[in-house]
N, C-alpha and C positions, 0 to 999 in steps of 0.2 A: 542529601537534597533530595532524591528520587527513590521512589519504592519499585521493587521489581515489577515487570509487567507480565501478568501470566493470563488476563484476559477476562476475569468475572466482574460482572457490575453488583455493587452491593449498596447502589444509590439512588440510580434513575431508572424507573421503567419506561420502555417506549410502549404507549397504549396500543392494546389489540386492536386490530381493524375487526371488520364485522366476519362472522363466520357463517357457512352455510348450513342446512339442515342437520340435525345430528349431532352439531356441535356440544360439546361438554365444557367449553372454555368458560372461566370465572372473569376475564377481562384483567386478570394479573400477570397474563402470559406476556413475554417477550422475547426477542432474539438479538443476537450481539456478535458480530465479527470479534476474534479473537485470535491470539498466537497460541492457546492453548486451551483444552477442553477443561481445564480445572483451575483454580487458585484465585488469588485478588489480583483487582486494577487499582492503579494508583488514585490516591484519594481526590486529587485534583480534576480527574476527567469524568464524562459522564459514562466511560466504561466501554469502549472499544479499542481494539489495535491490531495492527496488521504487520508483518513482516515484509521485507520488499529489498531488492539489489538490482543493480545493473551488471547484466551479464554480458560478456564479448563472446560470441558463439565460435570465433574463431581460435579462441583461446581454450575453451571448454565449453561442454554443452549446457552445464548447469552451473557451475561455480560464478559467485559473485566477484567482481572486481574488488581488489582491497581498498578498504576505505570508502567504498561506494555501495554500503547495505546497511540493513537496519533491523535489528530482531526484536523490537519492541521496546525495548529498554533504553531509557534517556542517558545511560551511562555512557552514550557515544560522546556526550560533550565533554567528557573528560580526556577523551582520545584526540580531540580537536582542541585541545586547550589554546595551543600555541597559534593554531590557523585563526580560531576566533578572536583571540586578541589581535592579530594583525588585521582581521578583515575590519573590526572594530574603528581600528585606527584609520582604515581607508575611507569608511564612510562617516567617519566621525560621530559615532554613535555606538551604544553597547549592544552588541549582536546578540549577545547571549540570552536576554531576556525574551526575545523573538523567537526562540527555538524552543521545542518541546508541545506539550499536549495543550488544546484548546478546543473550544467549540464554536460553531457559528450558526447562523438562522437562515431560513430561506433558501434552502430546506433546513432543517434542523439536522447539523452534522458534528462530528468529532473530526479534529483536525490534528494532524501531527505535522511539525517542521522540524525537518533535519538536514545537517550538513553532510556533504559528500566532498570528496578531494579532488581537483582538478588534475593536480600533480599525480596522483595514484591512476586517474582514469587515462590521462596521456601517456603514461609510462607503459601501462598494459596494451593499450592500441599499437605504440611505438613498437614493444616486443612480441606481438602475436599478431599485429595487422589488421586491415581493415577491408570490408569489401561492401560495395552497395547492396550485394544480395543476401549478405547476412550482418546486419548492423546492430550494434549495441542495443540491448532491451530492457527494459524493467519488467523483471519477474516479479509476482506478488504471492506472498503464502497466508495462510488463513484458515481459521475454523469458524464455522457458524454455529453459537450454543444456542442453547434452548433454556427458557426458565418458565416454571410454572408460577413462580411470584419471587421478589426481591431476594430471599434467602433459598430458594428450592431449585438447584439446577435439574435438568431434566434434557440432557441431550439426546438421547434415545427417544424423546417424544417429538423431536423436531422431524417434519416432514415436508417434502418438496422445497428442498432450500436450491436456490438461486443465486448465482454470482454473476454480478452484469458491470461491463465495462464496456459501455457502449459509446456511439460517435460523438457525443458531447460529453465525454469523460474527461477532455483535456479542458479544465478550465480556465487554465492562463498559462504563459511560457514567455520569458524573456530571454532568448538564446543569442549570442553574439559571435563575432568571428565566422560570419557565413555558416555556422551550424544551426541545426533546428531540432526539435523535436516534434514527433506527429503521430497519429493512430493508423494503425495498419490491422487488415483483417486476421482473425486467431482463429485457432482450433477450439471448438466449445465442447469436446467431449468430457470435461470435468466441470461444467458450470452448473450442475445438479449433484455435486460431490460436497458432502459437509465438511469431510476434514481434508483440506489443500494446503497444510501445513509442508513447509519443506521437508521435513523430518518424514514425510509422510510419501510426499511427491516431490522430487528434486527442483520442479519447475513451478510448484504451486498451481494456482489455477490455470497453468497453460500447459499445454505438451508441444514437443519438439516435431512432430509430423500428424499428418492427417489432412484432411479438406478442411479450409478456412470457410469463415462465414462472416458475411457485413456486419451480422448483428453484434458480434462480440469482438473486443478491439485490444491490441497490444501496442504499448509506447514504444517507439523506436528511435535512436539518435542520429542523425545524419551529421556527419563531419564537412567541415570546410576544406578546401585544397583540392588536389586532383595527384594522381599518381601516388606515389609513396610520400606526398608531402603533404601532411594533415594539418589542419588547424581544429581546437577544440574549444569547447565552451570555456568563456573567460569566468574569473572571479566575480562572484555577484549572480552569475545566470541562475535563473530559476526556472521551476515549473510544478503545476499542480493537477494532480490526476484524483478523480473521485471514483471511488469503488462503491458499489451497492450491493446489499444481500435483502434476500426475501426468504420467508418459510412460514409454515403453518405449525401451530402447537394446539392441542386439543380440538382440531378440526376449524379452527379460525384462523383465518389469514392474518399474520402480524402486520405493524407498521413496519415500512420499508425503511432499514437502515443505511445510511450515508456515512462514508469515511473520506477523508481529504488527505492524499499524501502530497506534501510540500517539501522540494528539496530545493537548496540553496548549495551551488558548487563554491567551495572558498579554497 
């Protein structure tokens, strides 16, 4: 049912923005967030993907919590077959068609909706601890690809890459059990790096040390409870986070790309 996500777009062009003097742009150029610098993206999408996962820094500085990560491929739904069926019974509707890739407008964006496991999340915290000063956080990885045209990749032609997760990035959230998700200041030393895949940098667009800035944000999860008695997000809790990418091709500033990460715990 699903094709492998490697991150290329063979279908839709993001219109190039206006370029400055000396630009050799043709207007066919575009940029794209991807999980790899090469490959073909699934047909049903406009052509973007990111990898992401929840990390408990008290467990490991970079590893993701089991069943709380996504590599861009929708084969994740096979791993959650039983949980998806159980959740469908709870909501008295088929949850499976709500998962996967889609698009949105205002702004134009790609969206991916994936399930994460409440049980695995709780097991990791219970086994490794939770601290208000080291909360579980969402790490994001990806690569900003450059294209001269639909079928002409030119990653080396991309200049001035910018990753943006700003103060308005948390589009929505519905979290219960006295838990919450929120944005905190993050270190921005990799926001101008084209290749922020987890294979290149284990924390993706983020780094674990340095001076934070209010212009770049990280999503953190605050648990309920106190002491060593925690409460966790409930089945059906969800949040949506928006990531943006910018870049220049052939001297022309390209249309900003938007990608929404939607997670539902089941």
